[in-house]
N, C-alpha and C positions, 0 to 999 in steps of 0.2 A: 869282875862281878858288877853285875847293873843295878842302877838304883832306881827306884820310882822318881816319876817327873811331878814336881809341884808347880804350878803356875797361877799368876794373877791374870784376870780378865778386868778392862776398864772399859767404857762405853761412854765417851763424851759427848754432853749436850754442847750445841753453838747457838748463835741468835741469828735473827732476821737480817740480810743486808751485809753479812759479813762471812769470811772464809771459817770453815770448821776452827775451834778452838782448839788446841792442843795444850799438853802441859799438865795431863791429869798426873795427879800423886802418884807416885811409884812406891809399892810395896812389897819388898823381895821375897820371896819362897825360899824354902831351904829343901836341900836333896837329905842326904843320908838316909835313904830308904825310907821317909816318911810316906804316908797316902798324900794323893794330889788334893792341894787346898787351892780354892779360888775365891779371889774377892772381886767383885763387880761394881763397876761405876757405871749407871745407865738410869737405863732404862725405862712367837710361838712356835711347826707340825700343826696338824689339824688339830692337836689337844692343847696348843699354846693358851695360858692364860694372861701373858704379857699384856697390861693395859695403860692406855693414856692418861697421865697425871693429871694435877691440878694445874693450871697457868701459874708462873710466878714471875714477878717483874726483879730485872736486874739492870744497872746502868753500866754499859761499855763505851769508853771512849765520850764519856760526857752525855751520852742518849742512852733513855730508858728504854728498854725491848723487853719483848716479853717471851718467856720460855716456857715449854712444856714437855715433861719429863716422859720418858717411857720407864714405868715402873715394871719392876721385875715382879713376879708372882710366884710364891713357893709352888715347885715343880715345872717351871720353866726348863726346857733342854736345849743344849748347845751341841755343836759338833766339832771337835779339834783335831786337825791333821797333821803330820808330817814326813817328809820323806825320808828323815833320818830316824826320828824317834819312832819305837813299835809299842804295840801294844802288850803288855807283860802277861805272861803264860800264854798267849794266843799263838795256835801251833801253825798258822799262815801268817805269823807276824804282822798282822795288821798294822795298819799307818793311820787310823782314826777311831778316836773313842767320843762316847756322848757322856756330858756331864750335866748335872741336874742342880738347878739355883734355889737356893734358900735364902729369903729376903732377910737383909738386915735393917735397911731403911728404904724410905721413898722420898718421891721429890727430885730436885735437883742439886747432885747427883742422886739415882737410885743406887743402893749397892746392895751386893748378896755374895754368901759363901757358896762355892758350888764343890760338889763330891761325883765321884764316878757313878754312871746309871748304873753299870753292872760291877762286877767285883774286880775288873781288870782295867787299867789306864795306860796311858803313854808314860814310857820310861825312856830314860838316857841308854844309849847303846856306848859304842866307841868311836864315835865320831867327832871331827874337833870343832865344828860348828853345826848349828840345827836351825832350819826354817820350819815357823808352824803358821798355819792356814785355820781361821775358824768362821763358821756361820752360825748364825741364829736365826730362826729356830733350828733345831738337830734336822738332819738331810733326811729325806723322805721321797716319794714318788714326785717329780716335779721340783726337786731341789737335791741337788747333787753339789759335791766338793772333791775335786780331784787333788790328793795327797802329795802329788809329784811336783804342780806348778800352782796350785791353788785356783786353779779355774771353777768359777762357780757357774753353774746353770739354775736359773729359776725362771717360774711362771706365774702373771699375773692374770689371772682369769678375765674373759672379756664380760661374763655375767656373775655379777656378786649380789649379795643378799643383805636384805635388812635383817639382821640376827642379834641374840642375846638379849639381855635386860635393857630396860628403857628408863631413862630420869628424866627430868624436867629442868630447865634453865629459864629466868626472866631475863629479858632484854628491853630496856627503854628507850626509846627512839624520840626526838623531839624536845621542846622545851614550854614550859606552862601550859597553857591550854591545850597547845600541839601534842602533848607529850602522850606517846602510846606506848604500852605493855604489852610486849608479845611473849607469852610463855610457849615454848618450844620444847617438843616431845623429842629427846635425846637418843636415838640408836647408839649403842657401844659398836665401835669398827671390828671387824672381824682380823684379830691381830696375827693370823697366821699367815698373812702376805706382808707382814712389817719386818722384812729382811732386813739382819745386821750381817757384817763382815768384817773380820779383823786381820792382821799379818804381823807376825815379828821375823827378822829374818838376820841371820847371821849371829845365832845365840850360842853361848858357850856356856859350859858348865860351871866355869869359874866366875863369869859375869855377875857382878853383885851376888855373890854366894848362891848363883845358880838361877838368878829372877827372870822368868820371862812373862814380859808384860805383853796384852793384847789389847787393842783400843777398838772398841767396836764402833762404826757409824752405819748409819741407814743405808740400803741399797733399794729404795723405792723412792717415788713422790705420792704424796696423801693430798686429798683434796677435802675438806669440811665444808658443807653446803647448809646455809640456814635459810629455809625459805616459808613465806605465809602470803596470803592473800593480800593484795592490794586494795579492795573494797570488802564489804559486808557480805557478797555472796560467798557461799562455802566452795571450796575448789576439791573434787574427788582426783587424787592422784593414781593414776596407774603404772607409770613408768618414768625413769630418769635415764639419761643418757649424756655423757661426757664425750664430745665425738670431735673427729676432724674430718669436717665435709668433704663432699665431693669435690674434686679438683685440689684438694691439699693433700699432703702426703705424710703427715705425721702417725705415728702409731703409739697408740695408747696402752694396749694390752697386748698379752702374747708371752714369747718365751725371749730370755734376754742372756747373756753371759758377761762376765767380767772376772777378774782377778782379785781374790778376797782382798779387802783392804784397801784397793784402789777402784774408787768409784769412777773417775775419768775413764777408765777402759771399759765401761758398760756399753753393749753394743745389742741392738735386736737382733734375733736370729730368725723369728717367725712372729710378726706381729698382726695386729687388727687395729682398725681405727677407731674403735669406740670401747667404753664401758659402758654396759647398761645394769640398770636395778630396778627388779619388777617391784611393784608396792600397790599396797591398797590402803593408803592413808588419806586423810581429810584437812587441808588446813582453812584456816580462815582469816580475819584480818588480826586477830589478837592470839591465835592458835597455830603455831609454826611446826616445822620439822627442820631436825637438825640429823645428818648423817655424814659419814665419811667413806669415799672410796679411795683404793690405791692403783695405780697406774705406774708405766714401764718408768725406771730412773733414767730418762733420756731428756735433754731439751727440746721443748717443742721450735720448731721453726716458723709455722702458720699460727693464725689464732685457732684457739680451740673453741667449741661451740657447748655451751649448756641448754639442755632440751629436756622440758619436761612434757610427758603426755597425759591427759587428763579425759574425764569422760564429758560426753556433752551431749545430753539428752539422756536416753534410756539404752540405746545401741550404739551410738556413734562416739567418736573421741577428737581431740582436738590437740592442738601442740603448741607451746609456747617456748620461744627461744631467744639468745642473747649471746653474740660472738665476744669472747674475752679479749678486748682490745682497747688503748686508748680513744679517748675521744676525738673526733675528726675535728674539732675545732682548732684551728693552729692557735688562737690566742690562748687557749689553756692548756693545750697539750703539748706546746711549741714545738720542738723537732720531732718529737715521736708521734705527732698527729696522726691517727690511724692506723698505727702500726701494731701488732700483735703484743699482747703481754707474754711474755716468757716465763717458763717456771721451771726453777733448777733442780735437778734430781739430788735425791737425799734430804728434800724439805716437805713441810706441810703447809699448804695454806688454807686460812680458813676466811670463807667469800660469807660475808653477812648482808643482811638485809635483803635477798633477793626476794621481789613481789611479782607474785603471777596474777594476771588479770584475769577475771570471770567472763569476759566478752572479747579482748583483744587477743593478739597472736604474739606478741613479743614481751618479754619477761624485761623489767626495769630493776636498777639496782639503786634504791633510793636512800637519801640520809647520807650514805657514803660514798654517793658517786664521785665526788671531787678527789677521793682517796685514789680512784681506779684512773682518774684524769693524772694523776701525780704517779702514778705506779706506786704508790706508798698502800700497798693493801692492808686492811685492817688489822690483820694478824696475820704474819710470814712467821712459822716456826720451824727451825731446823731442829731436829731430834739426835 
């Protein structure tokens, strides 16, 4: 007699400068023919609703770090697959099923319960042990999950958009008479590229009364940029690009493969050397723009470049750029002088106080430049 499979999913948050934190609490599910029940700790398909949560501060090993949650939103859907378990009442004995999240709590962690998207879900068969692979959001064109070996294929597009609702945030830099408050227009990121994966292997029906635990971790790299004008002149932005310049070899966007739950296996299968965002936005000295882009989850080997294009008169354009690397000043940067800043997969990097000139060609990073010298970016968030 076959019984329905119930599962627990966890997605753990980790911090800047540290390995992914393990040890999420375990909550066993029960067999005995019950419907699949999920609880999640974390945190979309073109229809994903998952969102970045608010910043929270925690102390790890005596150092205060910032977290940012991936908050589940009711209606998010994941895919779970298994080479041993099959989908109940499926004539083809499919080995994967989709599950819908219902939010319980937000923050770090974000929790939710999960139920079948359709009437049927994975169930136990007569195998001695089971392997489970999962991907978030649910599989679609450009995102697949192989149930036999957990191979994930996913795509990060080279052209991304400023989409969704906007909010504002105020950031003050400087002190006393030199203090300046910048109000940023904040575009929420397109979370359909915020991939997460999970794996649980060697699970038996008797382990912890049949408990299956899936810990989701991110399979992308995210960059949040906060930009304004360095002087009083407004700047009309037409395009942003994060790129690996000519002569450098890093792939920023395209397709990649990995084994679910093993980000270290991520490899580019077909990549391009930039991510572009078309825009029609104006920034001023006290009115800025904040937005996020997603890139492939692989470490860069050379310095990446940020490049903005803006209007120059009625018909022409000009560009401003900066390479993301340590200072060339050996006294400041010590052994890292002139070296590229490397960005680890599965992390979000927040790059603050980018200042665009109205008449020059190169961007500057003001107020927090010393953070870059010491490779201590203002906020680096593992999700």
